[in-house]
All heavy atoms as an XYZ file, in Angstrom:
686
protein
N     172.778    107.176     10.148
C     173.029    106.217     11.185
C     172.901    104.845     10.566
O     171.940    104.539      9.891
C     172.004    106.423     12.304
C     172.158    105.432     13.433
S     170.894    105.646     14.686
C     171.576    106.938     15.648
N     173.886    104.015     10.799
C     173.846    102.687     10.203
C     173.517    101.667     11.266
O     173.761    101.885     12.440
C     175.184    102.365      9.542
O     176.180    102.285     10.543
N     172.994    100.553     10.818
C     172.600     99.488     11.729
C     173.233     98.204     11.258
O     173.197     97.894     10.082
C     171.079     99.371     11.753
S     170.493     98.092     12.884
N     173.812     97.455     12.187
C     174.433     96.181     11.829
C     173.391     95.074     11.682
O     173.695     94.020     11.189
C     175.459     95.772     12.891
C     176.636     96.720     12.907
O     176.939     97.327     11.886
N     177.289     96.843     14.039
N     172.207     95.334     12.158
C     171.164     94.308     12.148
C     170.355     94.421     10.864
O     169.877     95.481     10.519
C     170.271     94.486     13.361
S     168.938     93.284     13.487
N     170.230     93.342     10.128
C     169.406     93.326      8.920
C     168.067     92.710      9.265
O     167.928     92.002     10.256
C     170.096     92.505      7.821
C     171.454     93.017      7.416
C     171.348     94.421      6.810
O     170.364     94.741      6.138
N     172.358     95.232      7.068
N     167.075     92.995      8.436
C     165.720     92.547      8.712
C     165.647     91.027      8.788
O     164.967     90.479      9.638
C     164.765     93.056      7.637
C     163.324     92.710      7.956
C     162.375     93.343      6.957
O     162.803     94.065      6.076
N     161.110     93.061      7.119
N     166.389     90.324      7.937
C     166.323     88.864      7.915
C     167.082     88.254      9.087
O     166.802     87.140      9.482
C     166.868     88.331      6.590
O     168.219     88.714      6.468
N     168.058     88.961      9.680
C     168.867     88.387     10.742
C     168.371     88.758     12.141
O     168.999     88.398     13.110
C     170.321     88.820     10.578
O     170.415     90.214     10.762
N     167.265     89.504     12.247
C     166.791     89.935     13.557
C     165.896     88.911     14.212
O     165.517     89.076     15.359
C     166.028     91.258     13.444
S     167.123     92.645     13.158
N     165.500     87.895     13.538
C     164.669     86.875     14.146
C     163.209     87.144     13.916
O     162.790     88.255     13.653
N     162.430     86.098     13.960
C     160.999     86.234     13.689
C     160.242     86.923     14.815
O     159.222     87.542     14.591
C     160.397     84.852     13.426
C     160.946     84.265     12.152
O     161.337     85.022     11.265
N     160.982     82.948     12.065
N     160.736     86.770     16.056
C     160.005     87.355     17.190
C     160.008     88.876     17.160
O     159.060     89.523     17.590
C     160.600     86.871     18.511
C     160.416     85.370     18.706
O     159.482     84.812     18.113
O     161.208     84.806     19.473
N     161.101     89.470     16.706
C     161.232     90.919     16.717
C     160.967     91.548     15.359
O     161.234     92.705     15.173
C     162.638     91.310     17.186
C     162.941     90.819     18.588
C     163.805     89.746     18.787
C     162.352     91.411     19.679
C     164.085     89.290     20.051
C     162.627     90.953     20.950
C     163.498     89.899     21.136
O     163.764     89.458     22.396
N     160.461     90.788     14.406
C     160.285     91.298     13.055
C     159.357     92.488     12.974
O     159.666     93.490     12.345
N     158.225     92.395     13.621
C     157.277     93.510     13.537
C     157.817     94.735     14.267
O     157.654     95.870     13.824
C     155.917     93.095     14.100
O     156.043     92.767     15.476
N     158.496     94.519     15.412
C     159.059     95.654     16.159
C     160.153     96.328     15.339
O     160.213     97.540     15.247
C     159.608     95.157     17.499
C     160.268     96.245     18.316
C     159.505     97.218     18.946
C     161.649     96.300     18.439
C     160.097     98.214     19.683
C     162.246     97.296     19.162
C     161.473     98.245     19.795
O     162.058     99.235     20.512
N     161.014     95.498     14.698
C     162.087     96.032     13.890
C     161.531     96.778     12.685
O     162.004     97.864     12.351
C     163.013     94.890     13.445
C     164.135     95.347     12.580
C     165.209     96.002     13.135
C     164.108     95.130     11.210
C     166.257     96.415     12.348
C     165.152     95.558     10.423
C     166.232     96.193     10.986
N     160.517     96.222     12.071
C     159.924     96.857     10.903
C     159.305     98.199     11.282
O     159.444     99.173     10.552
C     158.864     95.934     10.284
C     158.351     96.399      8.951
C     159.448     96.414      7.884
O     160.360     95.585      7.892
N     159.399     97.378      6.986
N     158.689     98.292     12.449
C     158.080     99.552     12.891
C     159.151    100.600     13.116
O     159.004    101.757     12.722
C     157.287     99.325     14.204
O     156.324     98.311     13.975
C     156.602    100.582     14.660
N     160.249    100.205     13.742
C     161.322    101.161     13.994
C     161.993    101.597     12.698
O     162.379    102.748     12.570
C     162.371    100.568     14.937
C     161.952    100.728     16.386
O     161.108    101.548     16.684
N     162.543     99.939     17.271
N     162.141    100.710     11.777
C     162.755    101.081     10.504
C     161.854    102.039      9.746
O     162.327    102.962      9.112
C     163.036     99.824      9.660
C     164.169     98.947     10.171
S     165.750     99.786     10.207
C     166.169     99.730      8.489
N     160.543    101.814      9.790
C     159.622    102.688      9.069
C     159.528    104.059      9.720
O     159.230    105.037      9.066
C     158.223    102.053      8.995
C     158.213    100.841      8.086
O     159.084    100.698      7.225
N     157.237     99.966      8.272
N     159.766    104.130     11.019
C     159.691    105.416     11.706
C     160.990    106.209     11.592
O     161.104    107.282     12.173
C     159.367    105.219     13.197
C     157.936    104.758     13.391
O     157.093    104.959     12.523
N     157.664    104.135     14.530
N     161.952    105.687     10.923
C     163.199    106.425     10.724
C     164.177    106.199     11.861
O     165.155    106.916     11.970
N     163.974    105.188     12.679
C     164.875    104.934     13.794
C     166.185    104.359     13.322
O     167.221    104.566     13.935
N     166.177    103.640     12.255
C     167.414    103.066     11.751
C     167.751    101.780     12.457
O     167.854    100.755     11.825
N     167.928    101.793     13.754
C     168.263    100.601     14.530
C     167.205    100.394     15.599
O     166.500    101.312     15.970
C     169.616    100.756     15.208
S     170.986    100.807     14.056
N     167.151     99.164     16.105
C     166.223     98.898     17.204
C     166.745     99.600     18.445
O     167.900     99.432     18.817
C     166.151     97.397     17.478
C     165.039     96.730     16.768
S     164.674     95.050     17.303
C     166.021     94.487     18.205
N     165.913    100.397     19.053
C     166.288    101.051     20.300
C     165.614    100.297     21.442
O     164.398    100.080     21.412
C     165.809    102.512     20.295
C     166.459    103.368     19.235
C     167.939    103.544     19.501
O     168.363    103.654     20.640
N     168.730    103.530     18.434
N     166.370     99.896     22.439
C     165.746     99.187     23.554
C     164.841    100.116     24.351
O     165.159    101.287     24.540
C     166.932     98.713     24.387
C     168.048     99.618     24.036
C     167.794    100.059     22.628
N     163.717     99.585     24.704
C     162.786    100.365     25.527
C     163.249    100.299     26.983
O     163.662     99.252     27.460
C     161.366     99.790     25.399
C     160.774     99.901     24.015
C     160.596    101.358     23.627
O     160.147    102.168     24.423
N     160.967    101.676     22.400
N     163.164    101.423     27.688
C     163.615    101.417     29.088
C     162.682    100.578     29.958
O     161.480    100.545     29.745
C     163.576    102.886     29.494
C     162.625    103.526     28.554
C     162.710    102.737     27.278
N     163.263     99.891     30.878
C     162.485     99.118     31.844
C     162.363     99.970     33.101
O     163.362    100.417     33.664
C     163.182     97.785     32.161
C     163.286     96.947     30.881
C     162.444     97.033     33.256
C     164.097     95.690     31.058
N     161.150    100.198     33.496
C     160.920    101.013     34.686
C     160.692    100.072     35.861
O     159.730     99.303     35.883
C     159.700    101.952     34.505
C     159.468    102.758     35.765
C     159.921    102.863     33.309
N     161.602    100.119     36.818
C     161.496     99.281     38.017
C     160.505     99.916     38.989
O     160.228    101.116     38.922
C     162.866     99.144     38.664
N     159.968     99.114     39.890
C     159.075     99.687     40.900
C     159.822    100.701     41.763
O     161.026    100.603     41.954
C     158.641     98.487     41.744
C     159.018     97.277     40.968
C     160.096     97.684     40.022
N     159.065    101.646     42.226
C     159.663    102.707     43.029
C     160.177    102.132     44.339
O     159.510    101.360     45.011
C     158.622    103.780     43.342
C     159.200    104.966     44.107
C     158.166    105.914     44.676
C     157.175    106.387     43.664
N     156.226    107.355     44.219
N     161.385    102.501     44.680
C     161.971    102.084     45.952
C     161.859    103.256     46.911
O     162.287    104.366     46.589
C     163.427    101.709     45.752
C     164.113    101.288     47.000
C     165.545    100.887     46.723
N     166.237    100.724     47.975
C     167.536    100.715     48.090
N     168.281    100.862     47.019
N     168.103    100.553     49.255
N     161.291    103.005     48.051
C     161.098    104.071     49.034
C     162.158    103.930     50.108
O     162.258    102.902     50.767
C     159.687    103.997     49.664
C     159.513    105.071     50.723
C     158.624    104.139     48.587
N     162.971    104.946     50.240
C     163.982    104.985     51.293
C     163.487    105.929     52.378
O     163.116    107.064     52.090
C     165.318    105.489     50.753
S     166.006    104.404     49.501
N     163.475    105.445     53.586
C     162.947    106.239     54.694
C     164.064    106.501     55.688
O     164.770    105.588     56.095
C     161.804    105.483     55.394
O     160.812    105.159     54.429
C     161.171    106.329     56.465
N     164.221    107.749     56.038
C     165.151    108.122     57.098
C     164.365    108.833     58.182
O     163.355    109.484     57.911
C     166.258    109.056     56.577
O     165.654    110.228     56.033
C     167.100    108.388     55.523
N     164.822    108.675     59.380
C     164.146    109.301     60.515
C     165.087    110.315     61.143
O     166.285    110.072     61.272
C     163.771    108.245     61.565
C     162.763    107.258     61.063
C     163.164    106.029     60.556
C     161.416    107.558     61.086
C     162.240    105.118     60.093
C     160.487    106.654     60.620
C     160.900    105.429     60.133
N     164.521    111.434     61.525
C     165.290    112.426     62.258
C     164.383    113.004     63.334
O     163.163    112.980     63.204
C     165.818    113.527     61.345
C     164.752    114.432     60.761
C     165.356    115.492     59.849
O     166.466    115.330     59.372
N     164.643    116.558     59.633
N     164.995    113.484     64.369
C     164.241    114.048     65.482
C     164.270    115.561     65.395
O     165.330    116.160     65.192
C     164.828    113.602     66.825
C     164.681    112.115     67.014
O     163.734    111.513     66.543
N     165.630    111.514     67.698
N     163.126    116.155     65.568
C     163.024    117.602     65.630
C     162.435    117.920     66.994
O     161.307    117.544     67.297
C     162.124    118.148     64.523
C     162.008    119.646     64.544
C     161.142    120.153     63.402
O     160.645    119.382     62.596
N     160.955    121.439     63.342
N     163.225    118.583     67.818
C     162.812    118.846     69.188
C     162.029    120.149     69.259
O     162.497    121.188     68.809
C     164.037    118.921     70.102
C     164.741    117.587     70.188
C     165.883    117.324     69.439
C     164.243    116.589     70.998
C     166.506    116.099     69.511
C     164.868    115.356     71.074
C     166.008    115.119     70.332
O     166.619    113.907     70.408
N     160.829    120.057     69.790
C     159.967    121.209     69.977
C     159.587    121.228     71.448
O     159.176    120.214     72.007
C     158.688    121.115     69.098
C     157.764    122.291     69.344
C     159.064    121.019     67.635
N     159.747    122.379     72.088
C     159.443    122.470     73.507
C     157.958    122.262     73.754
O     157.121    122.854     73.070
C     159.851    123.830     74.062
C     161.338    124.014     74.163
C     161.707    125.311     74.850
O     160.799    126.016     75.336
O     162.898    125.614     74.889
N     157.665    121.409     74.710
C     156.286    121.189     75.125
C     156.188    121.662     76.568
O     156.849    121.126     77.451
C     155.906    119.711     75.051
C     154.499    119.464     75.528
C     154.164    117.985     75.530
O     155.034    117.152     75.315
N     152.933    117.677     75.773
N     155.366    122.683     76.817
C     155.285    123.210     78.186
C     154.667    122.188     79.132
O     153.657    121.564     78.822
C     154.371    124.432     78.058
C     154.163    124.655     76.615
C     154.550    123.422     75.892
N     155.316    122.020     80.254
C     154.781    121.194     81.326
C     154.607    122.112     82.516
O     155.573    122.675     83.027
C     155.726    120.029     81.668
C     155.896    119.141     80.437
C     155.208    119.255     82.862
C     156.903    118.040     80.618
N     153.370    122.291     82.932
C     153.065    123.224     84.010
C     153.121    122.474     85.326
O     152.395    121.502     85.527
C     151.689    123.876     83.790
C     151.714    124.635     82.462
C     151.321    124.779     84.945
C     150.378    125.154     82.033
N     154.008    122.917     86.191
C     154.149    122.325     87.526
C     153.766    123.402     88.537
O     154.580    124.247     88.893
C     155.581    121.886     87.780
S     156.175    120.656     86.617
N     152.518    123.409     88.998
C     152.106    124.448     89.946
C     152.802    124.267     91.295
O     152.837    123.173     91.841
C     150.599    124.269     90.061
C     150.303    122.930     89.509
C     151.442    122.499     88.665
N     153.372    125.332     91.791
C     154.049    125.331     93.080
C     153.429    126.435     93.920
O     153.385    127.590     93.501
C     155.560    125.571     92.913
C     156.170    124.449     92.069
C     156.236    125.687     94.265
C     157.613    124.667     91.712
N     152.940    126.063     95.086
C     152.350    127.045     95.991
C     153.311    127.233     97.144
O     153.681    126.276     97.824
C     151.003    126.558     96.513
C     150.352    127.529     97.475
C     149.046    126.989     98.009
O     148.613    125.920     97.567
O     148.468    127.633     98.886
N     153.730    128.444     97.343
C     154.626    128.763     98.457
C     153.777    129.323     99.595
O     153.097    130.327     99.415
C     155.680    129.783     98.033
S     156.792    129.147     96.766
N     153.822    128.663    100.738
C     153.035    129.118    101.879
C     153.974    129.614    102.965
O     155.009    129.016    103.227
C     152.191    127.976    102.448
C     151.090    127.571    101.541
C     150.258    126.513    102.197
N     149.137    126.145    101.344
C     148.198    125.313    101.690
N     148.234    124.732    102.873
N     147.217    125.040    100.862
N     153.555    130.685    103.581
C     154.293    131.225    104.719
C     153.382    131.077    105.925
O     152.302    131.673    105.972
C     154.649    132.681    104.481
C     155.425    133.280    105.578
C     155.810    134.688    105.233
N     156.419    135.321    106.383
C     156.926    136.516    106.365
N     156.892    137.208    105.245
N     157.460    137.026    107.430
N     153.826    130.293    106.858
C     153.014    130.034    108.044
C     153.654    130.768    109.214
O     154.820    130.541    109.545
C     152.942    128.518    108.324
C     152.293    127.825    107.126
C     152.189    128.253    109.616
C     152.285    126.333    107.211
N     152.869    131.634    109.819
C     153.338    132.393    110.975
C     152.880    131.685    112.244
O     151.679    131.559    112.491
C     152.794    133.816    110.957
C     153.379    134.610    109.813
O     154.538    134.454    109.461
N     152.569    135.463    109.225
N     153.806    131.212    113.010
C     153.494    130.606    114.301
C     153.595    131.670    115.385
O     154.527    132.475    115.407
C     154.472    129.481    114.626
C     154.296    128.292    113.715
O     153.184    127.954    113.354
N     155.401    127.664    113.342
N     152.649    131.653    116.280
C     152.665    132.595    117.396
C     153.221    131.850    118.596
O     152.667    130.840    119.035
C     151.256    133.139    117.682
C     150.784    133.914    116.449
C     151.259    134.006    118.916
C     149.370    134.397    116.555
N     154.295    132.362    119.094
C     154.932    131.786    120.274
C     154.966    132.885    121.339
O     155.542    133.956    121.127
C     156.358    131.303    119.955
C     156.297    130.241    118.851
C     157.030    130.783    121.212
C     157.643    129.794    118.353
N     154.354    132.604    122.472
C     154.313    133.593    123.545
C     155.604    133.532    124.350
O     156.011    132.476    124.818
C     153.115    133.350    124.459
C     151.798    133.640    123.769
C     150.966    132.617    123.365
C     151.422    134.950    123.510
C     149.767    132.890    122.712
C     150.234    135.227    122.862
C     149.421    134.189    122.469
O     148.243    134.473    121.839
N     156.217    134.671    124.471
C     157.449    134.812    125.240
C     157.141    135.789    126.375
O     156.616    136.880    126.114
C     158.586    135.361    124.359
C     159.847    135.562    125.149
C     158.821    134.450    123.182
N     157.437    135.407    127.593
C     157.121    136.348    128.692
C     157.998    137.602    128.617
O     159.205    137.530    128.380
C     157.416    135.549    129.955
C     158.268    134.419    129.523
C     158.010    134.180    128.074
N     157.343    138.679    128.764
C     158.045    139.962    128.794
C     157.451    140.743    129.960
O     156.240    140.879    130.058
C     157.834    140.711    127.492
C     158.588    141.990    127.470
C     158.704    142.526    126.081
N     159.463    143.751    126.129
C     159.713    144.484    125.099
N     159.277    144.116    123.930
N     160.401    145.581    125.213
N     158.303    141.270    130.790
C     157.856    141.922    132.022
C     157.893    143.428    131.840
O     158.892    143.990    131.407
C     158.747    141.517    133.185
C     158.700    140.022    133.437
C     159.711    139.191    132.981
C     157.625    139.484    134.112
C     159.648    137.831    133.197
C     157.552    138.118    134.335
C     158.576    137.302    133.869
O     158.512    135.958    134.084
N     156.800    144.038    132.172
C     156.693    145.491    132.153
C     156.511    145.942    133.608
O     155.537    145.562    134.257
C     155.486    145.947    131.326
C     155.593    145.589    129.850
C     154.970    144.459    129.331
C     156.312    146.400    128.992
C     155.065    144.142    128.004
C     156.404    146.080    127.649
C     155.780    144.950    127.159
O     155.885    144.638    125.833
N     157.399    146.704    134.088
C     157.188    147.183    135.472
C     156.031    148.180    135.520
O     155.861    148.996    134.618
C     158.502    147.849    135.843
C     159.201    148.098    134.562
C     158.649    147.157    133.544
N     155.260    148.056    136.562
C     154.123    148.957    136.746
C     154.326    149.681    138.076
O     154.408    149.050    139.120
C     152.856    148.140    136.799
C     151.643    148.975    136.678
C     150.450    148.109    136.567
N     149.540    148.490    137.625
C     148.484    147.829    137.965
N     148.185    146.709    137.376
N     147.707    148.252    138.910
N     154.424    150.945    137.985
C     154.703    151.742    139.176
C     153.405    152.332    139.697
O     152.564    152.775    138.925
C     155.697    152.865    138.864
C     157.055    152.332    138.435
C     157.419    152.275    137.096
C     157.952    151.897    139.397
C     158.655    151.784    136.715
C     159.187    151.408    139.018
C     159.533    151.350    137.677
O     160.753    150.864    137.309
N     153.328    152.316    140.979
C     152.182    152.957    141.643
C     152.709    154.038    142.579
O     153.775    153.892    143.146
C     151.421    151.952    142.504
C     150.607    150.982    141.748
C     149.814    150.114    142.703
O     149.804    150.385    143.940
O     149.214    149.172    142.228
N     151.944    155.021    142.684
C     152.270    156.040    143.692
C     151.124    156.044    144.698
O     149.963    156.162    144.330
C     152.386    157.429    143.057
C     153.629    157.559    142.252
C     153.836    158.970    141.757
O     152.951    159.829    141.909
N     154.987    159.244    141.204
N     151.528    155.891    145.880
C     150.553    155.946    146.974
C     150.968    157.059    147.941
O     152.129    157.348    148.104
C     150.483    154.617    147.730
O     151.764    154.301    148.196
C     149.921    153.530    146.875
N     150.015    157.574    148.526
C     150.255    158.666    149.445
C     149.720    158.234    150.822
O     148.557    157.915    150.963
C     149.542    159.917    148.957
S     149.966    161.373    149.866
N     150.615    158.255    151.810
C     150.234    157.908    153.168
C     150.423    159.139    154.067
O     151.361    159.890    153.907
C     151.115    156.776    153.727
C     150.873    155.429    153.012
C     151.794    154.943    152.113
C     149.740    154.711    153.309
C     151.578    153.736    151.487
C     149.526    153.489    152.678
C     150.452    153.018    151.778
O     150.239    151.823    151.163
N     149.614    159.197    154.936
C     149.740    160.261    155.946
C     150.222    159.591    157.204
O     149.626    158.644    157.702
C     148.404    160.963    156.189
O     147.917    161.442    154.942
C     148.558    162.082    157.156
N     151.258    160.172    157.744
C     151.861    159.581    158.915
C     151.694    160.560    160.094
O     151.982    161.706    159.988
C     153.333    159.298    158.665
C     153.990    158.545    159.751
C     155.426    158.196    159.391
O     155.954    158.671    158.407
N     156.033    157.437    160.228
N     151.301    159.992    161.078
C     151.100    160.819    162.287
C     152.316    160.616    163.169
O     152.708    159.488    163.479
C     149.825    160.373    163.046
C     149.655    161.218    164.265
C     148.646    160.458    162.117
N     152.891    161.733    163.575
C     154.066    161.649    164.429
C     153.609    161.776    165.868
O     153.069    162.753    166.259
C     155.044    162.755    164.126
C     155.791    162.489    162.848
O     155.945    161.351    162.488
N     156.207    163.553    162.215
N     153.860    160.984    166.667
C     153.511    161.085    168.055
C     154.656    161.090    168.939
O     155.639    160.746    168.978
C     152.627    159.970    168.505
C     151.354    160.073    167.897
C     150.529    159.118    168.597
N     149.442    158.805    167.722
C     148.450    158.147    168.026
N     148.340    157.656    169.141
N     147.519    157.928    167.216
């Protein structure tokens, strides 16, 4: 692997970094990755779960008593003695 950058042309600021990479067999300066802060993306979704709602219902049956006249005939038997004159 060849490198276009020579030790004298890399500048004084990067000399030690360049020298370390050359000694480690890197050949060329490899840029170090910059790790950006983690970006948090939030999405919302609804998950419907049944929640029981107890509605007590009492069914009442109310019996009203209404009197209706009903006639029952009542028969009597009487016995009379009749005197014929």
